[in-house]
N, C-alpha and C positions, 0 to 999 in steps of 0.2 A: 504495498501500499504503501502510496508518497502521499507527498502535502496537499495531489490536487483534491483530495476528496475528504480533505477534513473537514472545511466545508457545509460539505453535504450530512456529512453526519456531526457537526453540533448543529446546524438546524435541527434535522429527521428525528433523532433519535429522540430529544425529550417527548415530542408528541403525537412517536409513534407508539413508546413507551408508555406513557399514559393513556393511549388512547387505547392499547391490549392491556391493563390491568381493568383491574373490577371495581374501583375505584367510581363509578359511574358516570362515568364520560360520556360529555355530550356534545353536538355539532361548535355550538357556541363556546366551549371551554378549548375545544377542540383546535378552533381557531385563533384563539388567544394565547394557546401554548406554540404554535406554528408562524405566530407573529414574534411571539419570545424569542424561541429558538434563531429565527431569520436576524430578529435583530444584535440577538448574541454577537454571528458568523458575522456580521457587520460592521459590528465592534471590534471584531478579531481584525477584522483585514483591515478598519479600516489604522488599528494600532500597527501592526505590520506591515503597514505600505508609508507609515509616516517615518517606521524606522529603519526603512529598505531594506528589508526582512525577503519583502513577494517579488525576488530576480529568477531566474529562471526558465526553462525548457515549460514552454505548454504545447495545449496538442495542435497548434496549425502553425508553431512557430517551435522550431528544436535549435534554435540559434543556444540556448543556453543564459542568455539577458535579456526575457524577454520579460514586460511590465507583467504579471500575471493578477491583476485586481478585478480584473472582467472574467476572468476567468473561474475567479474565487469565488465573484458573484453569482456567474450561473449556476455553478452547483451548489451555494449554498441556496438559492432560489426550486433550485432542483429538490435540493433536501428538505426542503419545510415544505412543497408541495405534495411529493411522495407521504413525509409524516402524515400530513393532515389528511391526505386519500385515506391511507390506513388504520389512521387514527377514526377520522367518520365513519366508516365501511364497515369498522366492526362497532360503535357505536350504534346503529343503526339495526348491527343484526340482534342487538342487546335484548333482555327482552325487560319490556316498558312495569317501574313496580307497579303493582294494586292497590 
């Protein structure tokens, strides 16, 4: 695994794990978790970018010194979306409290 997948995992893991837990996840709660995960991932990208630590190969340019902020943002969005889909689908399948 490379640093390319860190934003995907940061943005998607929390919402997916919460959605798969038996804590009574709802679609609104899942959206909030997805937005929080996305916010954390974007904050990490901004901090690492400001420090100059986000340089290296990207999927479309293998020169070794390309800016990877856009790629990381796309992966963060993908992670948040995938986590949200998993959580909402699981919440829809859960039996409603009577």
